[in-house]
C-alpha positions in Angstrom: 15.0 23.8 -27.5 12.3 21.2 -27.9 13.8 19.3 -24.9 13.6 22.4 -22.8 10.0 23.0 -23.8 9.1 19.3 -23.0 10.9 19.7 -19.7 8.9 22.8 -18.8 5.6 21.1 -19.7 6.5 18.1 -17.6 7.3 20.4 -14.7 3.9 22.2 -15.1 2.1 18.9 -15.2 3.9 17.7 -12.1 3.0 20.9 -10.2 -0.6 20.6 -11.3 -0.7 17.0 -10.2 0.8 17.9 -6.9 -1.7 20.6 -6.3 -4.6 18.2 -7.2 -3.4 15.9 -4.4 -2.2 18.4 -1.8 -5.2 20.8 -1.8 -7.8 18.2 -0.8 -5.5 17.2 2.0 -5.1 20.8 3.2 -8.9 21.3 3.1 -9.4 18.1 5.2 -6.8 19.1 7.8 -8.3 22.7 8.1 -11.8 21.3 8.3 -10.9 19.0 11.1 -10.4 22.1 13.4 -13.7 23.7 12.4 -17.4 23.2 13.1 -19.8 22.3 10.3 -20.9 25.9 9.6 -17.4 27.1 9.2 -16.6 24.3 6.8 -19.5 25.1 4.6 -19.0 28.9 4.8 -15.2 28.8 4.0 -13.5 25.5 3.4 -10.2 27.2 2.4 -10.2 29.6 5.3 -8.2 29.2 8.5 -10.3 28.2 11.5 -11.4 31.1 13.7 -10.5 29.0 16.7 -8.1 26.1 16.5 -10.2 23.6 18.5 -9.4 20.0 19.1 -13.0 19.0 20.1 -13.4 17.2 16.7 -10.4 15.0 17.5 -11.8 14.2 20.9 -15.0 13.0 19.3 -13.2 11.0 16.5 -10.8 9.2 18.9 -13.1 8.6 21.8 -16.3 7.7 20.0 -15.2 6.1 16.7 -12.7 3.5 17.9 -10.3 4.9 15.3 -7.2 3.8 17.3 -8.4 0.2 17.3 -9.0 0.4 13.6 -5.5 1.8 13.0 -4.0 -1.1 15.1 -5.9 -3.7 13.1 -5.1 -2.3 9.7 -1.5 -1.8 10.7 -1.3 -5.4 12.0 -2.9 -6.9 8.8 -0.6 -4.7 6.6 2.7 -5.5 8.4 2.2 -9.3 8.6 0.9 -9.4 5.0 3.8 -7.3 3.7 6.4 -9.5 5.5 4.9 -12.6 3.9 4.6 -11.0 0.5 8.3 -9.9 0.6 9.5 -13.4 1.6 7.6 -15.1 -1.2 8.3 -12.4 -3.8 12.0 -12.4 -3.1 12.3 -16.1 -3.6 10.1 -16.1 -6.7 11.9 -13.1 -8.1 15.3 -14.9 -7.6 14.1 -18.0 -9.4 12.4 -16.1 -12.3 15.4 -13.8 -12.8 18.3 -16.4 -12.4 17.0 -19.5 -14.1 15.6 -20.3 -17.5 13.3 -22.9 -19.0 9.7 -23.6 -20.0 8.5 -23.9 -16.4 10.1 -20.5 -15.6 8.3 -19.0 -18.6 5.0 -20.5 -17.5 5.4 -19.2 -14.0 6.1 -15.7 -15.4 2.9 -15.8 -17.4 1.0 -17.2 -14.4 2.1 -14.3 -12.2 1.3 -11.7 -14.9 -2.2 -13.2 -15.3 -2.6 -12.6 -11.5 -2.3 -8.9 -12.2 -4.6 -8.9 -15.2 -7.6 -10.7 -13.5 -10.1 -8.1 -12.2 -10.4 -8.1 -8.4 -14.2 -7.6 -8.7 -14.5 -10.9 -10.6 -13.3 -12.8 -7.5 -15.9 -11.4 -5.0 -18.7 -13.9 -5.6 -16.5 -17.0 -5.4 -14.5 -15.7 -2.5 -17.6 -14.8 -0.4 -19.1 -18.3 -1.2 -15.9 -20.2 -0.4 -15.2 -18.3 2.8 -18.8 -18.5 3.9 -18.8 -22.3 3.6 -15.5 -22.6 5.5 -17.0 -20.3 8.2 -13.9 -18.1 8.1 -15.5 -14.7 8.3 -14.2 -12.3 11.0 -10.9 -14.0 11.0 -7.6 -12.1 10.7 -6.0 -15.1 9.0 -8.6 -14.9 6.2 -7.8 -11.2 5.7 -4.1 -11.7 5.7 -4.4 -14.6 3.2 -6.5 -12.5 0.9 -4.2 -9.5 1.1 -1.1 -11.6 0.4 -2.8 -13.3 -2.6 -3.9 -10.2 -4.3 -0.8 -8.1 -3.7 1.8 -10.8 -4.5 1.8 -10.7 -8.3 2.7 -7.0 -8.5 5.4 -7.4 -5.9 6.9 -10.3 -7.8 6.8 -8.4 -11.1 8.6 -5.4 -9.5 11.2 -7.4 -7.7 11.9 -9.7 -10.7 12.4 -6.8 -13.0 14.9 -5.3 -10.7 16.8 -8.5 -10.1 17.1 -9.1 -13.9 19.1 -5.8 -14.0 21.6 -7.2 -11.4 24.6 -8.6 -13.3 24.9 -12.3 -13.3 28.7 -11.9 -13.0 28.0 -11.3 -9.3 26.6 -14.8 -9.0 29.6 -16.2 -10.8 32.0 -14.4 -8.5 30.1 -15.6 -5.4 30.2 -19.1 -6.7 34.0 -19.0 -7.1 34.2 -17.8 -3.5 32.3 -20.9 -2.4 28.7 -19.6 -2.0 25.9 -21.9 -2.9 22.6 -20.8 -4.5 21.1 -19.9 -1.1 24.2 -18.0 -0.2 24.1 -16.0 -3.4 20.4 -15.2 -2.7 20.9 -14.1 0.9 24.3 -12.4 0.8 24.3 -10.8 -2.7 20.9 -10.5 -4.4 18.7 -9.6 -1.4 21.0 -6.7 -0.2 21.3 -5.4 -3.8 17.5 -5.5 -4.2 16.7 -3.3 -1.2 15.3 -0.4 -3.3 12.9 -2.7 -5.1 11.9 -4.4 -1.8 11.1 -1.0 -0.3 9.1 0.1 -3.4 7.1 -3.2 -3.5 6.7 -3.2 0.3 5.3 0.3 0.5 2.9 -0.2 -2.4 1.6 -3.3 -0.9 1.3 -1.7 2.5 -0.7 1.3 1.1 -3.1 -1.0 -0.8 -3.7 -3.2 2.3 -4.0 -0.3 4.8 -6.5 1.5 2.5 -8.6 -1.5 1.7 -12.3 -1.2 2.4 -13.9 -3.7 0.0 -12.4 -7.0 1.4 -12.8 -5.8 4.9 -16.5 -5.0 4.3 -17.1 -8.4 2.7 -15.5 -10.5 5.4 -15.4 -8.5 8.7 -18.4 -7.4 10.7 -17.3 -7.7 14.3 -16.0 -4.4 15.7 -12.9 -5.8 17.2 -11.5 -7.0 13.9 -12.6 -3.9 11.8 -10.1 -2.0 9.8 -9.5 1.8 9.9 -11.4 2.3 6.7 -14.4 0.5 8.1 -14.2 2.6 11.3 -14.0 5.9 9.4 -16.8 4.8 7.1 -19.2 3.9 9.8 -18.2 6.9 11.9 -19.0 9.3 8.9 -22.4 7.5 8.4 -23.2 7.8 12.1 -22.1 11.5 12.4 -22.9 12.7 8.8 -24.1 16.0 10.2 -20.9 16.6 12.1 -18.6 17.1 9.2 -15.7 18.4 11.4 -15.5 15.2 13.5 -15.6 13.1 10.3 -12.7 15.0 8.8 -10.7 14.7 12.1 -11.3 10.9 12.0 -9.9 10.9 8.4 -6.8 12.9 9.5 -6.1 10.5 12.3 -6.5 7.6 9.9 -4.0 8.9 7.3 -1.3 10.0 9.8 0.4 6.5 9.9 0.5 6.4 6.1 2.1 9.8 5.9 4.8 8.9 8.5 5.7 5.6 6.8 5.9 7.2 3.4 8.1 10.1 4.7 10.4 7.6 6.2 10.7 5.5 3.1 10.1 7.9 0.3 13.8 8.1 -0.9 14.0 4.3 -1.2 10.7 4.1 -3.0 11.7 6.7 -5.5 15.2 5.1 -5.9 13.5 1.7 -6.5 11.0 3.0 -9.1 13.9 4.9 -10.9 16.2 1.9 -10.9 13.5 -0.4 -12.0 12.6 1.9 -14.9 16.2 1.9 -16.0 17.0 -1.8 -15.4 13.6 -3.3 -16.3 
């Protein structure tokens, strides 16, 4: 009986949480088809006329497509590098033992515990001295560095749940360490790879702080910078600003819809095996 009550409470909380996330999205999408007066008069009402004028303004005047391309490029390259490093680190941390391995584990955990804000001043000073502002390589390096610890933690936890008997069987079949890693562990870790990859992609694509600190030239600006500057420039035109936001989030929605099953599978398996 108690289990049923707990289950119902969890369902209710889940529905409330979903509503808290979906309702603002619906308001933004509806508002992107309205003029400013309509938005203030009835944010939850359907538009009187479904007009795409706001999208014309957002796409033609804001440079939102260029911003999406830049953010997408930074995110894809960074995620590829993160996954390659995290897979190799996760394999070593989950398959080998020793004081050095324990030390590396602690080192990567500390990478998660250090507040990002504490690194702003030294980062700005260092990058300024090196003259590496407005440089895509700088952004990719920063994104890889700050998203790597969490990815390593997720993938390592998943790999520890993979039976070491698989390694022994592969060794008997003549596979070396790299063969075990490439042919056995990596394919079995795909759910964790998908989860870590999507989380890293979302963090990078949605970043505004690092982009604001290190990018000022329009040709290198991310989508968050473009939307931010557009909303500041057209603060009286709420509909156009909302349209720019909708265009900005479309790539994230598409990617999450494509990989949601693997992400959920990775989180579920990680919680069981971790």
